[in-house]
Each structure stands twice: as structure tokens, then as C-alpha cells.
C-alpha positions, -999 to 999 in steps of 0.1 A, spaced: 719 -353 14 696 -379 -2 667 -393 18 676 -424 38 647 -447 29 641 -482 42 648 -512 20 644 -550 21 673 -575 20 656 -594 -9 655 -562 -30 691 -554 -23 704 -589 -31 683 -590 -63 697 -557 -75 732 -568 -66 728 -600 -86 716 -581 -117 747 -560 -116 769 -590 -112 752 -608 -141 759 -578 -163 796 -578 -153 798 -616 -160 783 -612 -194 807 -584 -202 836 -606 -192 823 -634 -214 822 -612 -245 857 -598 -237 871 -634 -233 863 -641 -270 889 -617 -283 912 -615 -252 914 -644 -228 910 -634 -192 943 -633 -174 929 -628 -139 905 -643 -114 880 -623 -93 886 -634 -57 863 -631 -27 846 -597 -21 829 -588 11 803 -561 16 798 -548 52 764 -531 57 757 -511 88 720 -510 92 691 -505 116 665 -533 112 628 -529 117 601 -555 119 564 -545 115 550 -580 123 549 -589 86 583 -581 71 618 -569 80 631 -537 65 664 -519 69 677 -484 71 713 -478 63 733 -461 91 745 -426 84 780 -414 91 785 -410 129 753 -430 139 759 -455 166 741 -487 175 737 -501 140 738 -538 133 764 -552 109 755 -576 80 783 -590 59 776 -603 24 804 -626 11 809 -631 -27 829 -661 -38 856 -663 -65 850 -670 -102 876 -680 -128 876 -673 -165 866 -709 -173 836 -705 -150 827 -672 -167 827 -689 -202 808 -720 -189 780 -702 -171 775 -671 -192 753 -666 -223 767 -641 -248 744 -611 -248 732 -593 -279 731 -623 -302 716 -619 -337 678 -623 -338 676 -620 -301 648 -597 -289 661 -577 -259 637 -566 -231 648 -530 -239 632 -534 -274 598 -545 -259 571 -520 -249 566 -530 -213 565 -510 -181 597 -504 -161 585 -524 -131 579 -555 -152 612 -552 -170 630 -548 -137 613 -578 -122 621 -600 -152 658 -590 -151 660 -600 -114 648 -634 -125 676 -635 -151 653 -628 -180 670 -603 -204 654 -613 -237 624 -630 -253 645 -661 -257 651 -663 -219 614 -661 -213 607 -687 -239 631 -711 -222 613 -707 -189 580 -714 -206 594 -746 -222 604 -758 -188 569 -751 -175 580 -724 -150 552 -702 -138 570 -668 -138 540 -651 -122 543 -672 -90 581 -667 -88 579 -630 -93 548 -624 -71 537 -599 -97 505 -596 -117 521 -595 -152 500 -597 -183 520 -623 -201 496 -624 -231 504 -587 -237 541 -594 -231 541 -622 -256 524 -600 -281 550 -572 -276 577 -598 -281 563 -610 -314 557 -574 -325 594 -566 -318 606 -598 -335 585 -590 -366 599 -555 -368 633 -571 -372 621 -592 -401 595 -572 -420 577 -586 -450 592 -576 -484 574 -579 -517 595 -584 -548 571 -591 -576 534 -597 -585 522 -617 -614 487 -623 -628 477 -659 -637 446 -680 -639 436 -711 -619 419 -743 -633 385 -726 -634 398 -696 -653 396 -672 -624 422 -645 -622 449 -650 -595 476 -627 -582 509 -645 -574 530 -624 -550 566 -633 -543 589 -619 -516 606 -625 -483 592 -629 -447 557 -628 -460 535 -654 -442 558 -666 -414 530 -674 -389 514 -707 -401 485 -704 -377 474 -671 -392 455 -670 -425 466 -639 -444 440 -614 -455 441 -598 -489 422 -568 -502 425 -558 -539 409 -525 -550 389 -524 -517 374 -559 -523 382 -589 -502 401 -617 -521 407 -654 -514 441 -664 -503 446 -699 -519 481 -707 -506 508 -689 -486 542 -692 -470 572 -670 -462 582 -666 -499 548 -664 -518 511 -658 -516 486 -670 -543 454 -649 -543 422 -654 -562 407 -621 -573 370 -618 -568 349 -618 -599 334 -584 -593 368 -567 -590 376 -543 -618 413 -543 -626 429 -511 -638 463 -499 -648 470 -491 -611 456 -516 -585 458 -512 -548 468 -544 -528 466 -546 -490 480 -577 -473 477 -585 -436 501 -614 -434 500 -617 -396 487 -596 -366 519 -575 -366 525 -570 -403 504 -552 -429 518 -545 -464 502 -520 -488 514 -515 -524 502 -508 -559 504 -532 -589 505 -513 -621 492 -532 -651 496 -562 -627 533 -564 -635 552 -537 -616 551 -534 -578 555 -499 -564 
């Protein structure tokens, strides 16, 4: 027999709501291909418990079979129709959505965020846009700077930088420049990419998601095989070789 540990009503209701939200989201997805032909009517949960108050908080212990003298608490759940499911549910697993499961955070933080209805990075972003202080609501000391970094790291892994070509040219002063073209290169406008060519720092003249234009330092000796290292943002580093400054490997 498992240990009969004490619990708080808030924890029980929070966990129940999380499970109900999962069910509602599943019904919302199902309704896309097959309209719901039923309505979930009222459901009642009768809990037989022994309450305890320590002067600060109330906790409960669930009555075991045959135990007498327990108090009864009834939790009544209302009905919901298929129209209400569609109107109140966000479809889970949408493309480019960063799930909490893909973020490297501890289980306690993930569980607390889910109780608040936060299942993805986009949910957390919506709360931030509405100026909601999640730390106050959750009563938890959560490092949101670290959490935001993990979200960006996960999002970046879904859209990694790709280099397609590199071409040598010259600027107005005659200095050699390397023009790199690709996809998802410099997607963070607030971050100045860093370029190193043959172990020497180079100047990034211009950059965006599709290209980078880099001035090669005058002291850099170019060879048939040249190493290029690009740090395009805090979560993406690209390393490749440019052979004869024409072929990317």
C-alpha cells in the first residue's frame, strides 16, 4: 500500500486543471478532422478526507478504506460543448512553437508553469506582453533570464544557420571582403556577429538572415584552404572551410 501523505487543496485543484486542459486540447485537435458528437456533462468528485490545520495552512489526508469520521468535500465540474472546446482551446504542437518539454529547465519550474497554463515559450511571451509578473503569481523563485535563454536556444536549434556560398570581393578601398550567403544567419538584430578567418578577427561590415559581408584583416594570409568561424548570435556558431575562397565545405 502506498504511503498516505498529506496534500493541499490548491495543489490538488491545480493538478486536476492541468489534466483537464490536456483533455480539452486533445478534443480541440480531434474536432478538426471529426466534429465532436457529444457533450461532456457535469462530473462530481467526492473526496473523503481528514483536514489538519497547523496555524498557517490547511492540509488533508485521504481517508483509507474502512476509516470513519472523515469529512466529505465535493468538487463539481460543469459541462462543456464542442463549440466551447473550439472557442477556448489553443491547438497544441503548432509549427515553430517551442514546447516546455524542449527547454532545459528543472521539473519543478516546468510543473509550476503548466499549472499557470504555460505550455510553450509562446504562452510565456503572451504573459510578458500583458505585463504579468509570473514570479508573483507562482510564488516561486524562477530565474526567468535563464529560462528566456533556454527558450531562445531551443528556438535557434529549430532554425540553425546554413551557409550556401562564400565569395571574395573588394570594397571601395581595395580591401579584401568575404561575402557569405545562406539561410538563418544573423537573425538577432541586436547581436553583432563575430567573424574569425584563419584565427584572425575580421570586421563584419553588414549582416542579415541571408548574408554577411566581412572585411578580411590586412595581415591575414589567405591560402587554398581557409578556416572561417562565425558567431552569428549567442546560440549559433558556424565553422567551415573556404577552399580557394570559392567552395564551402
